[in-house]
Every structure is written in structure tokens, then in C-alpha cells.
C-alpha angles and dihedrals in degrees: 000000000000118000123242094231132039109199115200121199117182109205126201117160093324098131091129092063108018097098090055092055096042094048091049088056098043093046095057116137086229101060104178094112147107120221115217114197113195110194103206095205094290117192096196130067093290093105093051091049091050092053090053096070112100098181107123090223091068119095119185129205132170131209117207095217126041118239120213116251092010089269096131092046091052091048090052090049091052091052090052096044120119099180127103090236129035125216132179133213127183113233094238098047133063147212128237112244097260098046097110093039090056091047091049091052090050091051089056092046095047107038091164094061124093094193137046124189129184132193129263145209125236108218126197121163103312097340122102117185124182118224118266096253090058091049094050102037133056102180135057117258132194114227130200128180103288096041090047092054093046091051093049091049087057089054096251114154107224107160138026127171089250094055107038124095119188131197104245099217089056093062110095126228116277131036119337097190119052099252115180095016105065138042093191140357092052096117093062091046088052094054090047090051091055094048089049087055089057103266119170111203129188114213115206121208091223124103110224104155134060124219109202112212096211121156095250095037098077134083100242121232095241119165088231090060093052100053125108122018121333108248090241091057090050090051094048093048090051094055104035095085090055095053129089101177107098095199092053090048091049093050091048092050092049090050093049090049091054091053092047090052090051091057092043088055092056090054094043091053091049111038118350146284111002096214094156092058096042090053088062093063112119113228090211089065102040117132135169092270093057094041092052094045093048093049090049092052092047099047111022119086114249096252093049090048092051090050090051092049089045088061089054092046091053086075088059095108095050100040100041127244099317 
């Protein structure tokens, strides 16, 4: 009998944390699941740890070459999934025990939705901080494309890979995540792709996942990872010619501009004026945030800019990981 959930965990050199993630999935109060471990050509003890699980719900697969961001591993997991709904969990994070039970209940209560997303905690040392959506909202809400874009432009964190569940028969043929074309930023482009396909997603105001802010748990802000076009910009540019709704086009352009500014900031903090990124800004989507950020990058010295951004980042713990 096919399970209700397929849980996909990409694994690349996460031996130090893997057992925590796997046990948090296998010990769920709602147990109708299969756990798909995709070893992304790990060179540490991750493979040995994966082979040690005897639970019959665990399925193991290994890729011969690692894929940046875990995108290729997730895509392989989706192609192998047998469950009605697909979930993801990073190998260095964890779920609270009732995560899948809460998602299953939401699936029953919102039969017209193809996605369910819960909240999460950011954990560092002894500090646990709920995401900003959880802190500001007390009821579930169904999002479609425009509302999703408006919420993201306000800085609300609606989806992470650890919190999203997707109806498998809604996922189209081919790669869901942008493997081979992005080193980072691909998750956000993937959620946008699904909303553009007509996804309805219910966001629950309940934190059920824990994002551990360990030193080797984060996608680093390397210049090499912020070159070229942000995957969101590439996605927006590919769909704009097909759209007639001017408001949707404006929101998409604003959203793409925000992501372009984020990459430009990485370059500015590291080595100078990010002209190549700033030239990608779409005038149709310019707002005061983008204008101010672009002017600061162009005219402020690097040290002054970093100090200014440092003041913004000091609100990190109260505004969520923006």
C-alpha cells in the first residue's frame, strides 16, 4: 500500500547531523510515510549512517556526483516518490513530532489546495525564534500568486523546504528544482514556478520545523554563488511575455528586483560596486526600496555600506531570516 507522505532528505556530508533529521522524520506521530534518503555523493560518514537504518520505511539512493543546493537530489527523490504528498527535510534540520499530523489535518480541511506550509523556528545556541508569519498571524490563510508576491514583498516568510508539503500529482513532468542552473536562490524560484502554475497553498500559523543555525548548515554568501541572474529573475523573464495582467506583471517585476538587489548586496559587501546586477533591475518593478538600495550601493563606500547593512541585520532575530 502506498504511503500518504514521501519525505525526501538530500544528504551531502551531513554525518554530524543526519541522525537528528532522520529520527525526527521516523518518530512522527503520523507514521504513514516513506523516507527517501538521497546520498548526494557524500565523502564523509553519511553513507554509513544511512545504511544503518533498519526501518522498512527507509529507502536509500546514491548519486555519483553532488549537485549544488541539493536541487538535483530533491528532483530525484520526487521522481522516486510513491506517496500522495511530497515533503522535504534538510539533513541538518529537524521536524517537531506532530509536523506531519498537522499537515495531514490541513490537507483534509483544505481539499482544494495543492500545497501546505507550516511555520518554523530558527535555533541558535539556546535561542528559539518563530518565523515572522507565525508571530504576526493567528489563523490559516490560503495564498495564490498575487497574495504570495505581496506577502513576500512585505518580507513575510511563507515557505521553506522544511515546511512545505506538495500534492504529488500537481507536480509537472520534468525537474521541479533548478538543478544545473543555480547555486542558490533556487528554492524561491521553485515556489514561484508552482504559484505561476496555479498552486493554492494554505499557510498555517504553527511552527513545526526547526532550522538549526550551525556554521556548516547555511548556504554561504559567496560571490561565486551570486553571479549571473537570480533564478527568480530568470523565471520572471521567461513568463512575462505570456502575461496580460498588468498588476501581476508589476508584482513579478518588483519581486525579481528584490532578489536582484539581494545578490547585488553580496557583491557590494565583498568587492565593490555590483553594476552587472544593478543593470538587471526592471524599471516596471522599481520601488523606493530598490531605488534606495541601488543608490547606496553606487555611492556609499564599501565599509559605510556594510555598517548600514549591519544595522539592518541587527534586527535579524526579531524579523526572521530575511
